[in-house]
N, C-alpha and C positions, 0 to 999 in steps of 0.2 A: 602726134598729139594735136591735130588741128581742130578738133571738136571742143569748143570751150565749155560745153555742158558735160563733158566727160569727167568722171571722178574716179579716184582710186581709194576712196574710203578713208581719207585722212581724218584722224581725230586723236585727241590726247586726254588722258585721265591723270589727275593729281590727287594725292591723299597724304594724310599725316596721322601720326599717333603722338599724343601729347605727353611729354615728360615721362617716358616709360623706363627710366633707369635711375641709378643713384645720383647722378649729376643733374637730373631733371632736364636734360637736353632731349629734344624730341626727334623722332624719326620721320622722314618724308620720302616720297617717291613719286615718280611719274612714269607713264607708259605712253609711247606714241605708236599708234597703229596706222599702217599703210597697206593697202591691198590685203586686208584681213590678217596680217601678220605683224609682229612686233618689229618696228623699225628702229626704235630707240627706247631705252629705259634707264632709270637710275634710282638707286636706293641709297640713302645717306642719312647720317646723323647731323642734325643742324648744329651749327657752331654757337648759336645763341640760345639763351634760356628765354622762352616766351612765357608771357603771363596769361594769355588767353588762347583758346583753340582757334578763334577767328584769326588772330595774329599769325599763329602757326600755319594755318591753311593759306593765308594771304602770302606768306613767305614761300611756301611750297609752290604756289601757283606762279610766283615770279621765276623760280628756277625752271619750271615747265615752260613758261612763256619764252624764256631765253632760248631753250632748245627748239621750241616751235619756230622761232624766228630763223634759227640756223637752217632748219629743214625747209622752210619757205624759200630762203635764198638759194639753197642747193637745188631744189626742184625747179625754181625759176631759171637758174643757169642752164639746166639741161632741157629747157623748153616746155616744161609742164605748165599748162594754163587752166587746169580744171577748176570748177567752181568751188571745190572744197579747199583750195589753197588759201584764199582770202575771202572771208574770214575763216580761219582755222578754228575748229571747235575744241574748246578745252572744257572738260567736265570735272566738277568737284562736288563733294557731298555736303559742303558747308554754305548754307544760304547767307549767313551774315557776311562772310568773306566775299561772296558774289555781289551782295548789295553795296559793300564798301567800294568795289571797283566800278559798278554800274552807275552809282550816284556820286555827284560832286559833294564836297564838304567832308567833314570828319565827325567822329563821335568822341565824346570825352574819354572813353576807354581806349581809343585807338589812335589818338593824336601823337603818340610817341613813336609810331612806326617810322623807321628811317626812310628818308627820301629814296634811297637805293631801291627799296621794294615797291616803289610806285611805278616801276617799269611796266607791270601788267596793266595797270590802269591806263597808261599811255598807249600801249599796244591795242587795248580795247577801244579807246577813243579814236585812234587812227584807223580803225576798221580791219586791223590785222587779226584780231581775235574775236571769236564769238564765245560767250561764256554760258554754260548750261549747268543746271543742277542735275545730279545723278545720284540715285539712292545708294547709301553707304553699303548695304548688304550685297549689292551687285557691282561694287566699284573694283575694276581690275587692278588699280594701283594699290589697293588695300593689302594685297599680298606682299608688297615691297616694304611695308612699314612695321611689321610685327612677326614674331615667330608663328609658324603655322603647324597645326597637327596634320596628320595624314589626310583627313577629309577636307580640311581647309586648303591644303596644298593642291589636292586634286581639283577643287573648285577654282582656285586661282589659275591653274594651268588651263582649265577649260575656258575661263573668262578671257584669257589672252590668246586663245585659239591655237595653243600648242597641242601636239599629239604625241603619244608615247610610241616610240619606235622599238619594235622587238629586237633583242640582242641576237646577234648571229651565232 
């Protein structure tokens, strides 16, 4: 891996579904893609009750950013130096959450977000993350945040480049 312009297509997607159960706790998920395949993913119920979808997406991006940092360290340790390692691209479909991270300061409605979740902002400032908007209808991580019917499941499988293997 001595060519520094070499890439293995590293990118990550983060998404959430706001308060979709009786407890009003939200679902979140992320997918990390490497070499056109899923390298890491997680779907989980957030432990917090969030008040805004922006806050929810911001928190989901924090969990994705922590996993991205782990992948960056692992790939660096094995000698990977591709241009897609830093900054590692994280896609989300929530523009307000992206703006909260990209811009300094806070907004009246988001000043209560715990300092713990400022991790993503620090990773962005340090140049470890590049943040990009991605349309919600094509968001690969969307399939990890809600129940899917047969057509939605097939689309999700396609978005993360999985293929159906016939049974023997």
